[in-house]
KOLVO-731259 format. One line per 8 residues: their letters; for each residue x, y, z of N, C-alpha, C. Coordinates in nm, 3 decimals, always signed. Example, Ala and Ser with C-alpha at 12.3 -4.5 7.8 and 13.67 -1.06 7.14 Angstrom:
KOLVO-731259
AS> +1.319,-0.569,+0.780,+1.230,-0.450,+0.780,+1.320,-0.330,+0.780; +1.285,-0.225,+0.708,+1.367,-0.106,+0.714,+1.290,+0.003,+0.787
//
This chain:
KOLVO-731259
XXXXXXXX> +7.194,+4.467,+3.963,+7.149,+4.621,+3.911,+7.029,+4.591,+3.791; +6.956,+4.652,+3.865,+6.794,+4.636,+3.789,+6.799,+4.786,+3.677; +6.839,+4.835,+3.733,+6.850,+4.991,+3.642,+6.933,+4.982,+3.522; +6.899,+5.138,+3.445,+6.980,+5.097,+3.278,+7.111,+5.163,+3.319; +7.190,+5.177,+3.432,+7.312,+5.283,+3.443,+7.402,+5.215,+3.386; +7.381,+5.012,+3.367,+7.554,+4.981,+3.263,+7.477,+5.025,+3.152; +7.398,+5.063,+3.112,+7.341,+5.083,+2.955,+7.431,+5.262,+2.955; +7.370,+5.313,+3.034,+7.424,+5.439,+2.999,+7.585,+5.441,+3.019
XXXXXXXX> +7.608,+5.376,+3.126,+7.784,+5.368,+3.153,+7.853,+5.336,+3.003; +7.758,+5.234,+2.920,+7.838,+5.198,+2.821,+7.829,+5.302,+2.712; +7.719,+5.360,+2.700,+7.717,+5.470,+2.597,+7.807,+5.584,+2.631; +7.819,+5.624,+2.730,+7.916,+5.763,+2.806,+8.088,+5.674,+2.721; +8.095,+5.551,+2.797,+8.243,+5.512,+2.720,+8.264,+5.444,+2.571; +8.136,+5.453,+2.494,+8.110,+5.411,+2.399,+8.151,+5.558,+2.316; +8.125,+5.640,+2.373,+8.120,+5.767,+2.300,+8.242,+5.901,+2.331; +8.280,+5.833,+2.444,+8.442,+5.891,+2.489,+8.513,+5.819,+2.391
XXXXXXXX> +8.506,+5.735,+2.375,+8.619,+5.599,+2.303,+8.612,+5.672,+2.141; +8.469,+5.670,+2.125,+8.459,+5.748,+1.967,+8.540,+5.895,+1.922; +8.464,+5.971,+2.043,+8.576,+6.088,+2.011,+8.707,+6.110,+2.023; +8.763,+5.994,+2.097,+8.916,+5.964,+2.092,+8.951,+5.932,+1.973; +8.888,+5.838,+1.929,+8.918,+5.799,+1.755,+8.944,+5.884,+1.662; +8.807,+5.965,+1.672,+8.778,+6.056,+1.591,+8.912,+6.211,+1.596; +8.892,+6.208,+1.658,+9.006,+6.318,+1.698,+9.144,+6.283,+1.721; +9.167,+6.132,+1.694,+9.320,+6.083,+1.716,+9.453,+6.190,+1.659
XXXXXXXX> +9.441,+6.208,+1.540,+9.509,+6.293,+1.502,+9.554,+6.408,+1.538; +9.448,+6.501,+1.525,+9.423,+6.594,+1.586,+9.513,+6.620,+1.783; +9.485,+6.526,+1.833,+9.536,+6.502,+1.959,+9.684,+6.511,+1.906; +9.701,+6.407,+1.838,+9.861,+6.364,+1.852,+9.893,+6.493,+1.810; +9.883,+6.527,+1.696,+9.985,+6.632,+1.629,+10.000,+6.779,+1.736; +9.866,+6.791,+1.779,+9.875,+6.922,+1.818,+9.850,+6.961,+1.970; +9.845,+6.859,+2.026,+9.863,+6.818,+2.173,+9.977,+6.719,+2.246; +10.037,+6.652,+2.143,+10.089,+6.551,+2.166,+10.071,+6.430,+2.267
XXXXXXXX> +9.933,+6.437,+2.248,+9.919,+6.301,+2.379,+9.982,+6.182,+2.355; +9.934,+6.051,+2.458,+9.970,+5.963,+2.437,+9.861,+5.908,+2.444; +9.768,+5.878,+2.311,+9.654,+5.773,+2.319,+9.631,+5.662,+2.334; +9.767,+5.559,+2.350,+9.737,+5.454,+2.451,+9.717,+5.458,+2.582; +9.759,+5.577,+2.662,+9.735,+5.609,+2.799,+9.599,+5.665,+2.782; +9.519,+5.718,+2.686,+9.380,+5.788,+2.698,+9.314,+5.649,+2.709; +9.323,+5.529,+2.592,+9.244,+5.440,+2.598,+9.225,+5.426,+2.720; +9.354,+5.303,+2.764,+9.404,+5.275,+2.881,+9.315,+5.329,+3.002
XXXXXXXX> +9.277,+5.472,+2.996,+9.241,+5.557,+3.125,+9.060,+5.559,+3.128; +9.065,+5.541,+3.004,+8.911,+5.512,+2.998,+8.850,+5.433,+3.019; +8.901,+5.324,+2.976,+8.855,+5.145,+3.009,+8.865,+5.154,+3.152; +8.970,+5.167,+3.236,+9.011,+5.215,+3.385,+8.854,+5.320,+3.419; +8.811,+5.429,+3.433,+8.773,+5.478,+3.468,+8.640,+5.427,+3.461; +8.592,+5.355,+3.329,+8.476,+5.316,+3.268,+8.458,+5.207,+3.440; +8.492,+5.092,+3.463,+8.559,+5.002,+3.563,+8.522,+5.053,+3.703; +8.644,+5.152,+3.733,+8.604,+5.194,+3.848,+8.459,+5.247,+3.882
XXXXXXXX> +8.442,+5.355,+3.779,+8.246,+5.367,+3.812,+8.181,+5.270,+3.813; +8.177,+5.142,+3.750,+8.113,+5.072,+3.803,+8.118,+4.984,+3.926; +8.248,+4.993,+3.964,+8.263,+4.891,+4.093,+8.174,+5.014,+4.194; +8.221,+5.111,+4.188,+8.223,+5.225,+4.257,+8.047,+5.277,+4.293; +7.981,+5.264,+4.093,+7.841,+5.238,+4.161,+7.777,+5.179,+4.267; +7.824,+5.013,+4.190,+7.796,+4.899,+4.261,+7.766,+4.958,+4.422; +7.920,+4.986,+4.502,+7.947,+4.995,+4.626,+7.802,+5.088,+4.681; +7.780,+5.193,+4.586,+7.734,+5.321,+4.646,+7.557,+5.293,+4.690
XXXXXXXX> +7.552,+5.182,+4.554,+7.420,+5.131,+4.522,+7.329,+5.050,+4.680; +7.488,+4.967,+4.735,+7.406,+4.865,+4.804,+7.418,+4.944,+4.948; +7.497,+5.057,+4.953,+7.530,+5.163,+5.112,+7.349,+5.234,+5.079; +7.300,+5.258,+4.954,+7.141,+5.307,+4.974,+7.077,+5.230,+5.013; +7.082,+5.101,+5.032,+6.956,+5.011,+5.068,+6.999,+4.941,+5.211; +7.079,+4.971,+5.244,+7.085,+4.942,+5.392,+7.037,+5.054,+5.504; +6.977,+4.942,+5.621,+6.863,+5.046,+5.677,+6.959,+5.162,+5.747; +7.114,+5.137,+5.760,+7.205,+5.222,+5.850,+7.217,+5.357,+5.785
XXXXXXXX> +7.172,+5.481,+5.770,+7.224,+5.580,+5.694,+7.350,+5.604,+5.636; +7.422,+5.572,+5.827,+7.591,+5.554,+5.803,+7.648,+5.491,+5.691; +7.610,+5.384,+5.698,+7.693,+5.305,+5.611,+7.636,+5.369,+5.410; +7.581,+5.454,+5.371,+7.549,+5.515,+5.252,+7.696,+5.591,+5.256; +7.690,+5.668,+5.338,+7.797,+5.801,+5.369,+7.903,+5.738,+5.351; +7.936,+5.605,+5.442,+8.022,+5.570,+5.444,+8.077,+5.487,+5.286; +7.990,+5.445,+5.227,+8.011,+5.403,+5.082,+8.020,+5.490,+4.978; +7.983,+5.592,+4.990,+8.013,+5.755,+4.939,+8.155,+5.794,+4.989
XXXXXXXX> +8.183,+5.800,+5.050,+8.366,+5.825,+5.106,+8.425,+5.761,+5.000; +8.396,+5.615,+5.055,+8.508,+5.509,+5.018,+8.483,+5.498,+4.888; +8.426,+5.515,+4.824,+8.405,+5.479,+4.643,+8.451,+5.628,+4.562; +8.469,+5.719,+4.676,+8.485,+5.867,+4.622,+8.683,+5.867,+4.608; +8.697,+5.824,+4.792,+8.871,+5.842,+4.807,+8.916,+5.693,+4.674; +8.842,+5.632,+4.679,+8.959,+5.497,+4.590,+8.935,+5.510,+4.505; +8.803,+5.598,+4.393,+8.832,+5.641,+4.260,+8.956,+5.712,+4.263; +8.930,+5.853,+4.345,+9.066,+5.964,+4.323,+9.180,+5.870,+4.334
XXXXXXXX> +9.168,+5.797,+4.403,+9.315,+5.727,+4.460,+9.377,+5.676,+4.359; +9.302,+5.612,+4.260,+9.311,+5.466,+4.185,+9.376,+5.579,+4.081; +9.311,+5.713,+4.030,+9.321,+5.793,+3.935,+9.508,+5.840,+3.973; +9.483,+5.881,+4.058,+9.603,+5.930,+4.109,+9.744,+5.856,+4.083; +9.734,+5.728,+4.097,+9.807,+5.642,+4.107,+9.800,+5.574,+3.984; +9.736,+5.537,+3.876,+9.735,+5.571,+3.701,+9.854,+5.683,+3.684; +9.815,+5.794,+3.749,+9.855,+5.934,+3.621,+10.028,+5.894,+3.725; +10.080,+5.887,+3.823,+10.196,+5.826,+3.914,+10.275,+5.720,+3.843
XXXXXXXX> +10.218,+5.618,+3.764,+10.243,+5.512,+3.713,+10.269,+5.594,+3.599; +10.190,+5.645,+3.506,+10.223,+5.716,+3.359,+10.350,+5.786,+3.358; +10.339,+5.881,+3.501,+10.444,+5.990,+3.523,+10.604,+5.930,+3.483; +10.612,+5.812,+3.588,+10.667,+5.718,+3.608,+10.769,+5.630,+3.522; +10.679,+5.566,+3.438,+10.742,+5.493,+3.259,+10.782,+5.614,+3.193; +10.702,+5.725,+3.167,+10.774,+5.815,+3.073,+10.743,+5.954,+3.090; +10.873,+5.938,+3.191,+10.948,+6.060,+3.246,+11.025,+6.158,+3.153; +11.077,+6.148,+3.019,+11.097,+6.239,+3.013,+11.004,+6.311,+2.866
XXXXXXXX> +10.882,+6.223,+2.847,+10.814,+6.307,+2.759,+10.698,+6.292,+2.816; +10.662,+6.327,+2.911,+10.532,+6.316,+2.955,+10.474,+6.446,+2.927; +10.354,+6.419,+2.877,+10.243,+6.481,+2.808,+10.171,+6.551,+2.914; +10.126,+6.681,+2.946,+10.041,+6.756,+3.091,+9.928,+6.742,+2.983; +9.868,+6.747,+2.876,+9.798,+6.712,+2.807,+9.728,+6.602,+2.835; +9.805,+6.478,+2.851,+9.726,+6.308,+2.849,+9.673,+6.358,+3.016; +9.760,+6.429,+3.090,+9.727,+6.388,+3.261,+9.567,+6.483,+3.252; +9.589,+6.615,+3.212,+9.476,+6.666,+3.211,+9.346,+6.587,+3.141
XXXXXXXX> +9.340,+6.583,+3.029,+9.242,+6.447,+2.985,+9.169,+6.417,+3.093; +9.314,+6.300,+3.132,+9.263,+6.216,+3.223,+9.149,+6.232,+3.340; +9.231,+6.330,+3.385,+9.148,+6.443,+3.481,+9.003,+6.447,+3.437; +9.027,+6.478,+3.320,+8.888,+6.489,+3.253,+8.766,+6.383,+3.249; +8.824,+6.263,+3.216,+8.786,+6.129,+3.221,+8.692,+6.146,+3.371; +8.801,+6.132,+3.457,+8.743,+6.121,+3.604,+8.672,+6.227,+3.617; +8.678,+6.350,+3.611,+8.521,+6.404,+3.649,+8.382,+6.408,+3.547; +8.411,+6.353,+3.434,+8.300,+6.332,+3.355,+8.213,+6.165,+3.417
XXXXXXXX> +8.286,+6.065,+3.415,+8.252,+6.007,+3.507,+8.179,+5.990,+3.653; +8.192,+6.100,+3.687,+8.234,+6.131,+3.837,+8.078,+6.171,+3.875; +8.084,+6.300,+3.734,+7.947,+6.305,+3.787,+7.879,+6.265,+3.701; +7.904,+6.185,+3.603,+7.763,+6.076,+3.557,+7.716,+6.003,+3.685; +7.791,+5.899,+3.735,+7.800,+5.826,+3.825,+7.694,+5.916,+3.940; +7.687,+6.067,+3.952,+7.664,+6.151,+4.038,+7.487,+6.138,+4.047; +7.505,+6.194,+3.941,+7.380,+6.222,+3.894,+7.261,+6.120,+3.861; +7.305,+5.977,+3.848,+7.240,+5.865,+3.872,+7.210,+5.816,+4.010
XXXXXXXX> +7.308,+5.814,+4.095,+7.249,+5.811,+4.250,+7.202,+5.914,+4.296; +7.194,+6.041,+4.293,+7.120,+6.102,+4.257,+6.941,+6.085,+4.258; +6.954,+6.032,+4.126,+6.760,+6.031,+4.082,+6.757,+5.931,+4.180; +6.839,+5.798,+4.132,+6.779,+5.684,+4.258,+6.760,+5.748,+4.344; +6.823,+5.792,+4.493,+6.744,+5.864,+4.577,+6.603,+5.930,+4.581; +6.635,+6.051,+4.460,+6.468,+6.095,+4.456,+6.384,+5.968,+4.429; +6.422,+5.909,+4.347,+6.234,+5.764,+4.353,+6.279,+5.672,+4.445; +6.355,+5.657,+4.531,+6.395,+5.553,+4.685,+6.306,+5.659,+4.757
XXX> +6.333,+5.789,+4.821,+6.249,+5.891,+4.874,+6.068,+5.898,+4.842; +6.079,+5.890,+4.695,+5.892,+5.867,+4.654,+5.859,+5.736,+4.696; +5.913,+5.662,+4.698,+5.851,+5.474,+4.719,+5.820,+5.475,+4.887
//
């Protein structure tokens, strides 16, 4: 990956992690979230986004446009399914004290990382069309 996606991804990861640690007491006291689950979810989403981006980037360089479409569908579906499985495991393991705020924050992480990845892929496709 010759572009700066990894650096930007690391920046987004560090920013979200820093916000989590800065707001840790407020998140625990007022929302009752499970902080460890949020940190683990942030790490998992960053790794899944990196893998998804590399799959989509390979699809962009393929001569057959169907390869790109399939790679986008596959990466989006796999990212969403991994999020659902992760949330399912969280709910199963902490059944009596499940925090809805934790689930919504995890889905927010999914949204942030997906939008971030889509913006970078869109910029790459514009650059690729110009050259």
